[in-house]
N, C-alpha and C positions, 0 to 999 in steps of 0.2 A: 468830628467825633472825638470824644474824650480819649486820650491816649491810654489811660488806665483801663477803660472799657475794651479798647483794642487788645491790650495785654491779656485781659481775662478771656478773650475769645480766641487768642492765638497761642499755640503751644509755647511753653516757656523756653524751649531750646531754639526758637526761631527769632531772628532779629526783626525789629520793627523800626520804621523811620518816623521821626517826629513830624508833626503837622503844624509847624510854626507859621503863623499868618504873615504873608509878605507885606501887607499893609501895616501890620504891627511893626515889623522891622523898619519900614520907611519912617515911622513916626517915633519909635522908641528911643530912649536914652541907652547908653552903654550898660548901665546898671539894670535897667528893665529887661534888656535882652539877656543878660547873664542870668537874672532871676528866672525868666521864662524857660530858658534852656535847662537850668537846674531842676525846676519843678517838673518839666516833661521827663527828664531822666529819672527822677525819683519815682514818678508814676509808672514809667515804662519798664524799669528794671535794667539789669546790666547789658542786655543785648539790644541796645538802642543806638540809633544814629540820628543826630540832630539834623533836620533838613526843613526846607520850606514846603508849605502845602501848595504853593503856586509860584509862578515866576516872579522875580523881583519886578517892581514897577520901574518905569523909566525915570521917575523922580527919586529913586532910592540912591543916596550917595554911596559910592563904592566902599567907603570905609565902614559902612554898616555891615556889609558882608564879612569884612575882616573881623568886626566885633563878634558876629555870630560864630565864626570859626574859632576865635579865641575863647569864647564862652563855652563852646562844646568841649574844647580841650580842658579847660579849667573845671567844668562841671564834673567830668569823669573823675578827676582827682578829688574834688570836694566830696562827691557822693561815695567815692571809694570803689569805683569799678575800674 
């Protein structure tokens, strides 16, 4: 489900968690992960927590999770939340 649609259906004072695809994380570059997190944050608004929509796959390199976490920290600053 599109995160902006979730935001429309959920009260604005409630936090929502992003639904970033685990297979996307497995295959994406660092820049693609950063852009995806930023786009989710813009669509969701300030009360957003970047997270996966499913468990990481066994083939996902651990550094990709670090990239996701770094992207979440940076996106909040870039978006201004």
